[in-house]
C-alpha positions as CSV (number, residue, x, y, z in Angstrom):
1,M,-33.7,21.5,-34.7
2,R,-30.9,19.2,-34.0
3,N,-27.3,19.1,-35.1
4,Y,-26.8,15.4,-35.9
5,I,-23.1,15.5,-36.7
6,F,-22.2,17.3,-33.4
7,F,-24.4,15.4,-31.0
8,D,-24.2,11.9,-32.7
9,Y,-20.6,11.8,-33.6
10,L,-18.5,14.5,-31.9
11,M,-20.0,14.3,-28.4
12,P,-19.4,10.6,-27.9
13,L,-15.9,11.0,-29.2
14,L,-15.3,13.8,-26.7
15,Y,-16.7,11.8,-23.8
16,T,-14.7,8.7,-24.6
17,M,-11.4,10.5,-25.2
18,N,-11.7,12.5,-22.1
19,V,-12.3,9.5,-19.9
20,I,-9.4,7.7,-21.6
21,S,-7.1,10.7,-21.1
22,F,-8.2,11.1,-17.4
23,V,-7.5,7.4,-16.7
24,L,-4.1,7.5,-18.5
25,F,-2.9,10.5,-16.4
26,A,-4.3,9.0,-13.2
27,Y,-2.6,5.7,-13.9
28,D,0.7,7.4,-14.8
29,K,0.5,9.2,-11.4
30,H,-0.1,5.9,-9.7
31,C,2.9,4.4,-11.5
32,A,5.0,7.3,-10.4
33,L,4.1,6.9,-6.8
34,M,4.6,3.1,-6.9
35,G,7.9,3.3,-8.8
36,K,6.5,1.3,-11.7
37,R,7.1,1.7,-15.4
38,R,5.5,5.0,-16.5
39,I,3.4,5.9,-19.5
40,P,5.5,7.8,-22.1
41,E,4.8,11.5,-22.3
42,F,4.1,11.1,-26.0
43,V,1.1,8.9,-25.2
44,L,-0.2,11.4,-22.7
45,W,0.1,14.2,-25.3
46,L,-1.5,12.0,-27.9
47,A,-4.5,11.4,-25.6
48,G,-4.8,15.2,-25.0
49,V,-4.5,16.1,-28.7
50,A,-7.1,13.5,-29.7
51,M,-9.9,15.6,-28.1
52,G,-9.0,14.6,-24.5
53,A,-7.6,17.8,-23.1
54,F,-10.4,18.3,-20.6
55,G,-9.9,14.9,-19.0
56,A,-6.1,15.5,-19.0
57,L,-6.5,18.9,-17.3
58,C,-9.0,17.5,-14.7
59,S,-6.6,14.6,-13.9
60,M,-3.6,17.0,-13.7
61,V,-5.5,19.2,-11.2
62,I,-7.1,16.3,-9.1
63,F,-3.9,14.2,-8.9
64,N,-1.4,17.1,-9.0
65,H,0.4,15.3,-11.9
66,K,2.6,16.9,-14.5
67,T,1.7,20.4,-13.1
68,R,5.4,21.3,-12.7
69,K,6.2,20.5,-16.3
70,K,5.8,23.7,-18.3
71,S,4.9,21.9,-21.5
72,F,1.9,20.3,-19.8
73,A,1.0,23.2,-17.5
74,I,0.7,25.5,-20.5
75,G,0.1,23.1,-23.4
76,V,-3.0,21.2,-22.0
77,P,-5.0,24.4,-21.3
78,V,-4.1,25.7,-24.7
79,L,-5.3,22.3,-26.2
80,L,-8.5,22.6,-24.2
81,F,-9.1,26.1,-25.6
82,L,-8.5,24.9,-29.2
83,E,-10.8,21.9,-28.7
84,L,-13.6,24.2,-27.4
85,A,-13.1,26.5,-30.3
86,V,-13.4,23.6,-32.8
87,C,-16.6,22.4,-31.0
88,V,-18.1,25.8,-31.1
89,V,-17.3,26.2,-34.8
90,L,-18.7,22.8,-35.7
91,L,-21.8,23.4,-33.6
92,L,-22.5,26.7,-35.3
93,T,-21.6,25.8,-38.9
94,Q,-23.3,22.5,-39.3
95,P,-26.7,22.5,-40.9
96,E,-29.6,21.7,-38.6
97,Y,-32.3,19.3,-39.4
98,D,-35.9,19.0,-38.2
99,I,-36.8,15.8,-36.3
100,I,-40.0,14.4,-37.7
């Protein structure tokens, strides 16, 4: 039994968005250290909301970036919890099909 919608569509989206989110947060930290123009917080939030919260949280912890901002320190873990809940609901409610 395989859940095609979850594994064929949602998982690649999750992988891609988490990598993009991780790279955006890492690049923003790099720009902050080098005194370059930064990525707007709206873009960072958008990457997190678009199923990239795990990548954002990993980047926040690894690079110690945006950890003092309460909105990110509380909001990103909440987003991750919501994304996990959506994934569990989609995984459990989608019909399974036999592979022939």
